[in-house]
N, C-alpha and C positions, 0 to 999 in steps of 0.2 A: 411508572404510568398509573394514572388513576382509573379505576374501574367504575366507581360511582361516587357521587358527592351529594349529600343532602344538607339543606340549610333551613333551619327554623321550621321544620315540617310538623304539621298538625294533621291528624287523621283520626276518624272514629266511626262508629256504627250507630245509627239513629242520631240521638243528640249527645251521645257519650263519647268523648275523646279517649282513645286508647294509646295514642302517641302524641306527645305535646312538646312543641318547640325543640325538636330533635335535630342536631347537626352532627353529621358523621361522614367521614371519608373512608372509602375502601380502596386500598392500593393493590396493584397487580403483584403476582408472584408470591402470595402468602396463603397459608392455611388459616382461615378465620372461623372461629366458633362463635355462635350466637346462643346465649343461654339466658334462662330466667324461669320464674315460676309459671305454673299454668295460668293462662290469662294475661301473660305479659306481652302479648302481641308480637311474638317472634316471627310467626308466619306472615303476619301483616307487614312487618319490617322488610322481609324478603321481597314481598310483592311490590312494595313501594320502591325498593332499591332497584328492581328490574323494570320498573315502569308499567307493571301489570295493572296497578290501580293508581289513581291520582290523589295527591294530598288535598285536604281542605284548604290549606294555605302553606306557604313556604315553597321551596323549589327542590326538584330532584333532577340531577344530571346523570345520564348513563353514557359511558364511552362506547360508541358503536363501531369504532375503526381502530385497527392496529397501526403501529408506526409506519408500516409500509402501505397504508391506505386500504388494506383488505378488511372485510367485515369481521368483527369480533363474534365468534361462535359461542353461544351460551347453552350449556346443557342443564336442564332443570328437572329435578325429581321432586314433585310436590308431596305433601304429607298424605299418607295412606293411599298413594297411587297404586299400590299393589293389591288393592281389594277386588281382585277378579273372582267371580263365582266359579263354581265347579264346571259350568257349562261353557266357559269362555273358549272359543274354538281354536284360537291361534296356537301354533307351536312356539316354543321358546325362541328358536332361531329366527322365525318369522317376525316376532315382535322386535328383536334386537336389530334386524335388518331395517325395519321401518325407521329407526333412528337416523339412518343415513339418507333418507329420501330427500330431505330439504336441501342437502348439499349436491345431490345427483341431478336435481331438476325433475320436472314432471315426466319427461320421456327418457330420463337417464338410464343407461344400461348397467346392470349389476355385474361388475367385472371381478377378476380374480383378486385385485388389490382390495376391493370392497369386502370380499369374503374373508380376506386375511384380517381386516380390521374387526369384523364381527367375531371371528374366532378368537382373536387376541382379547377382545373385550369380555367375552364369556369366560375365558380362561382366567382373566384377572380377578374375577369375582367367584371363581370356583364352580362355574355352572356349565362348562362345555359338555360334560358327559350327559347333561340333561337337555341337550339342544333339540332333540326330537320329541320331547314330552310336551303335552298340552299344558298351557299356563294354569288352567283351572285345577290341574292335578297336583300342583306344587304346594308346599307349606307356605305360610305367610313370610317367613324369612327368606325362603328360596325365591318367591315372587319379588320380594324387595331387591334381592341381588340381581335378578334379571332386569328390573327397571333401571338399576344403576348401570348395568352393562349396556342397555339401550342408550343411555346418556353418554357413556364413554365412547360408543361407536360414532357419535357425532364428532369426535375429536375436538372437543370444545377448548377454547382458551380459558373460559370461566365455567366452572362446574358448581351449580347451586343445589344443595341437598337439604330438604326439610325433614328432619328426624329420620335419616336413612337407615338407622340401625334397628328400627322397629321389627320385632319378630325374630331377630337373629340371636344365636347363642354367643357366648363371650368369645369363643375362638374365632368365629366369623367376624365379629365386630373388630377384634384386634387386627385381623388380616386386612380388613377394609381400611382401618386407620393407617396401617403401614403402606398400603397401596396409594392412598391419597397423599400421604406425606412424601412418598417417592415421586409422585406426579408433580408436586410443587417443587421439590428440591432439584430433581434431575431434568424436568421438562419445562419448568417455569410456569406451570399452570396455576391459576387462581382457584382455590376451593373455598366456598362459603357454606357453612354447615350449621343448621340448628341441631342442638343436642340436649338430651336430658342426662346423658352418661358423662357428666363433666369430669369426674375423677379419672375415668378411662381416657378421655379425649385430651386432657390437658397436656400430657407429655408430647403430643404430636402437633399442637397448635403453635402458630406464630403470634396470633392476636386473638383476644377474647373480648367480645362485645356482650355486656351483661345488662339486661333490662330488669329493673326492680322498682317496687313501690316504696317510697320513702314515708317518713312519719307524717308529712303534710298531705299524704294520700295521692300525690301526683307521681307519674312514672318518670324515672330517671335512667339515663344510659351512661354507663362507664366503659371505657376502653382500656385494655391492658396489653402492653407489649410483653409477651411471655419470653422473648429472647433475651431481654436485658432487665430493665427495672419497670415497675408499673407506671403507666401514665394515664391520664384520663381527662375527660371533659364532661361535666354534667350539663344536661340541657333541660 
């Protein structure tokens, strides 16, 4: 199943294009990494892919329905989403619970099965013991893990993470890579992740999308299938 398809996409800020003539297909059931130097428009690519911003030209298609006709749930953790100040009032468990509200409806009742999902999500990122702490009291890496737990609590078919390892130590990063790899392999989830820790992430990825500036000063996108042999298409 296709998650997203982009054709001849151009987008920029002001008068300066940062993505030019990009064509890219994202398939379900894969762990996909997006890499590139600073300024390579990686976060912009994510937002285009999810329909959060519209291209100047070209087309972006996002699959919003599963094969059974149900809505595709997307969990999204944007860059630096964990920048809560020390006065942020919510507790960890309250923030993670809020990730479920869109599925429960406006007047939905928080049931035992919902609590089990919240507990599982916090345990998956190693933050269950911090459930009653105030968000503002946590370290940057701990806040980041709580934000990921909130996205996991949505039980999404597609999980989109923009530099999720920010502030985490190496042991925490490796555990998260293993969790995401397991979610893809065992549960058929699609994970799309922007990363600067490419050497660490590579062993866990199925596909790598790399944005880089070529000698002609334009941005190019290459795609590699890390399960077999490299393949790619420049745009």
